[in-house]
C-alpha positions as CSV (number, residue, x, y, z in Angstrom):
1,M,0.4,0.0,-0.2
2,E,1.2,3.6,-1.2
3,R,1.3,5.6,1.8
4,G,2.4,8.9,0.4
5,N,5.3,9.5,2.6
6,S,8.2,8.6,2.0
7,K,10.5,10.0,5.0
8,H,8.4,7.6,7.9
9,G,7.9,5.1,8.6
10,P,3.7,3.6,8.7
11,R,4.1,2.8,12.8
12,L,6.2,6.9,13.4
13,D,3.3,7.7,10.6
14,D,0.3,5.8,12.7
15,E,2.1,7.6,15.9
16,M,2.3,11.1,14.7
17,E,-1.3,11.1,13.8
18,H,-2.3,9.9,17.2
19,E,-0.5,12.9,18.2
20,V,-3.0,15.6,16.7
21,R,-6.1,13.6,16.8
22,G,-7.6,15.8,18.7
23,M,-7.0,19.0,16.9
24,L,-8.7,17.3,14.3
25,Q,-11.4,16.3,15.4
26,G,-12.7,19.1,16.9
27,G,-13.1,18.3,20.2
28,V,-12.4,21.0,23.3
29,E,-9.2,19.1,24.2
30,T,-6.6,19.5,22.1
31,R,-4.7,16.8,23.1
32,V,-5.2,13.1,23.0
33,E,-3.1,11.6,26.3
34,E,-4.8,13.3,29.0
35,W,-1.7,12.8,31.1
36,R,-0.8,16.5,28.9
37,D,-3.6,18.7,30.1
38,P,-3.0,21.4,32.2
39,E,-4.4,20.6,35.6
40,P,-7.0,22.9,36.6
41,P,-5.9,25.1,39.9
42,G,-6.5,23.9,43.6
43,E,-7.9,25.4,46.7
44,D,-5.9,26.6,47.9
45,Q,-4.5,28.6,44.8
46,P,-6.5,31.4,43.0
47,T,-8.8,30.8,39.9
48,A,-8.6,33.7,36.4
49,T,-12.1,34.5,38.1
50,R,-13.0,38.6,38.7
51,A,-10.8,40.5,40.5
52,P,-12.5,41.5,44.3
53,R,-15.2,43.8,44.5
54,G,-13.5,47.0,44.5
55,Y,-10.1,45.8,42.8
56,E,-11.6,45.7,39.5
57,R,-9.5,49.1,38.3
58,A,-6.2,48.5,41.1
59,G,-4.7,51.2,38.7
60,A,-6.6,54.1,39.3
61,P,-4.5,57.3,39.6
62,I,-4.8,59.4,42.0
63,G,-7.3,62.0,42.1
64,M,-9.6,59.7,40.4
65,T,-12.3,56.7,41.2
66,P,-11.9,53.5,38.7
67,E,-16.0,54.1,38.3
68,E,-14.5,57.8,37.0
69,V,-11.7,56.3,35.2
70,D,-14.6,53.6,33.4
71,Q,-17.3,57.1,32.6
72,R,-14.5,58.9,31.3
73,S,-13.1,55.5,29.0
74,R,-16.6,55.1,27.8
75,I,-16.7,58.6,26.5
76,G,-13.5,58.7,25.1
77,R,-14.6,55.9,22.7
78,F,-16.6,57.4,20.9
79,I,-14.5,60.8,20.3
80,P,-12.2,60.3,17.7
81,M,-8.4,61.9,17.9
82,S,-9.6,64.1,14.4
83,A,-12.2,65.1,16.2
84,L,-10.5,67.1,18.3
85,P,-10.2,70.2,19.0
86,G,-13.2,70.6,18.7
87,D,-16.8,72.5,20.2
88,R,-19.4,70.7,21.1
89,D,-21.6,70.4,17.9
90,D,-18.6,68.8,16.8
91,L,-17.9,66.3,19.1
92,L,-22.1,65.3,19.0
93,A,-21.1,64.7,15.3
94,A,-18.3,62.7,15.5
95,A,-19.9,60.6,18.4
96,E,-23.2,60.1,16.6
97,E,-20.6,59.1,13.5
98,M,-19.1,56.5,15.8
99,E,-23.5,54.9,16.9
100,A,-22.7,56.3,20.1
101,P,-25.4,55.2,23.1
102,D,-27.9,58.0,24.0
103,D,-26.3,58.1,27.4
104,V,-22.6,59.3,25.9
105,I,-24.9,61.3,23.5
106,D,-27.1,63.2,26.2
107,R,-23.6,64.1,28.8
108,L,-21.4,65.6,25.3
109,A,-24.9,67.9,24.1
110,S,-24.7,69.0,28.0
111,L,-21.3,70.6,27.3
112,P,-20.9,74.5,26.9
113,A,-21.3,75.2,23.1
114,D,-18.9,78.1,23.3
115,R,-16.0,76.6,24.1
116,V,-13.2,74.4,22.2
117,F,-11.7,70.9,23.4
118,E,-8.3,70.1,22.9
119,T,-8.4,66.8,24.8
120,I,-10.9,64.4,26.0
121,N,-9.4,65.0,30.1
122,Q,-11.1,68.7,29.0
123,V,-14.4,67.2,28.8
124,W,-14.5,65.3,30.8
125,A,-13.7,67.9,33.2
126,A,-16.0,70.2,31.7
127,L,-18.8,67.5,32.0
128,G,-17.6,67.5,36.2
129,G,-15.5,64.8,36.4
130,H,-12.1,64.9,38.0
131,N,-9.1,63.9,36.1
132,E,-5.8,62.8,37.5
133,E,-3.7,65.1,39.6
134,R,-0.7,66.2,38.5
135,R,2.7,65.1,40.0
136,V,4.8,67.0,41.7
């Protein structure tokens, strides 16, 4: 019988096929040999689940709460850099083009109309948010 491979013998071909069978069959496990699968964490080891309450954003800068960091980031996601510097109408038009949710549009609509904003930090401050404190 012609196997189509002249580099290995039939025994090695079968052995190699056995090693990749899990990947070829498309199951969840990718290894045929059970001993190669990683073990789950033990009872005394941490799991890779959510961080404890209050530690979701442990890296919040001084002067801001983790919630403020998330809110500022949410607004910033819908204001492209091409819209800055810009006034309220420019920011609203850009956010609508980015299909911003209604709550973001409402907050941007509350900005003063006569002011030009250079950065997201300026937008956030005009909305009443706190920015990080500068280090001296």
